[in-house]
Residue, then its C-alpha position, 0 to 999 in steps of 0.5 A: m832699277n831706279r823708279v821715278l816717283k810722282a808725288s801726290l800734290f794738293l792746293v788749298p785756298a790762301a784763306l785756309v791757313l791750315m793748322f796741323v793737329p798737335g801731337v806728342a813731343a817725342h815717341q818711340e818707333a811705331t807702326k802707323t796705318l793710312y788709307a788711300t785710293w788711286l784713280d786713273k786719268d779718267g777718274k776710275v778707281i785702280t784695283d790692281l795696284q802692286p806694293d812696289e808701286a807706292m811710296v809714303f813720305e812724312d815731311g818729305k822723308p820716305r816711309p817704306p810700306t811694311s804692309f800694303k793690301r786692299a782695305t777690308t776693315p769696316l767703314s763709319i760714314v755720316l750722310l749729311a743732308d741739306t734740308s734748308a730753304a735752298v732745297a725747298g725753294a726751287g729745283l735745278d732742272q726746269r720743271s713746270t712749277s717751283a713746288q714740283s721742282a722742289g719736290d723733285m730735288m728732295h726726291d733726288i737727294r733721297a734717291a742718292f743717299s738710298e742707293f749709296t747706303k745700299t751700295m755700302l752695306a752690300a759691300d760690307p754688312k758691317n759698315e755703319l752709317a748715320l744720317m744727319e741734316f743741316g737745315q737751321a741746325a745740325i741734327m742727328i736723325t739716325d745714329f750709326t747703324s748697319n740696319g739698311a731698312e732703318l736707314e731707308k725709312s729715315i732717308m725717305r722721311l727727309n723733308a726741306k724746311p722752307n724757312a731754314a738757313s743752311v749750317l753745312l759747315e757746322g754739320i761737317m764739324a758735328s759729323s766729324k766729332e761723331l766719327g771721332k767717337r767710332p772704333n772704325a779707323r775708316r771714316a767718311i762724311i758724304t754731304i749733299n747741299v744746294m746753292p745758292d743758300n743762306e749759310q749761317s754757320q758760325e764756326p771758323a773754317n780752320n777749326i773745322m779743318k783741324e777737327l777733320g784732321k783729328d778725327h781722320a774723317s774724309l769729306f766727300s761733298v757734292s753741291l747742286a748749283k743754280g744761278d748766281l751763288k751766295n757765299a762764293s768763298r765756301g766753294p774753295i773751303l769745301q774743296g780744301y776740306s776734301d783735298r786735305t782729308g782724302g775725299k772728293r768735291d763735285v759741283l753739279a748743274g742738275q740733280s739727275a747726276l746725283v745718284d751716279v756721283l754718290k755711286s762714284y764716292g762708294a766706289i772710291l771708298n770700296a777701293q781703298y788700300e790699307i798701307s802700314f809703315a814704320r815711323p821712327a822715334g822723334a818729333p811728330p810729322q806735320l804732313i804726309q804725301m803719297a807717290t806712285t811709279k811713273a809706269r802707272g801713268d797719270v794717276k791721282v791718289l786720294h788720301s788724308k794729308f794729316p799723318p796718322q796719329 
């Protein structure tokens, strides 16, 4: 019976002229593996997908899956926290004083990372997380560990720096490089930042995209936004990173939803499928796409658009 396939398409800003990760000129047929999560029309994860409902394409050519199962390999995750003056300056919710509001904002950032960490370690004690900040500089606070108590202690010590500029993009670059050194194939970056800010990252956006593709790190980015936004072009850049790497992008008007958003990111990572397929000998592909059967309805597939190496 013929099946109608719906391709997972993506849009990126014109400012991001993406350069593909280079590969070898030729190679023998090999088994490749990728990871993907399916979301239904309401944005909820799909956990009952069947092998015959999905298809993989490389440069438009079908790659029938040779293995399709729920992913069980451990994750390596970097938590990337905003400790810039944007956090120290004022909160998003209307509170009695700016000092109280700033404290409440950092409290919510800590709470979101804390709950996310507990969720991921409960899902698999072998998952490993690292904590990095990006106020003035991208600094690793706690290296990769599965020790929940150690991570909790570091998260609770996060504090904003009143005179620090934001270097979120440099933090993403540094996080991706650290993930590229990890043995786990499943990798993600979870960022929380506050806008408006004073973003001072110097690294070209396209260089960061290439690094994310090389390291196969999925970006999940949530921004707390208030008032007129500086660096308005950064929003599309973050959206492009998330779309291209199989992550997700959210912008919130108030920090009260922050914990729930990071819980949803945990649900997405915990619902990943592991798909393997055979790649024939020849020139390395530049683009990978996923499709699903029309019978499943209106779905979205979160997956890296960079072909597995």
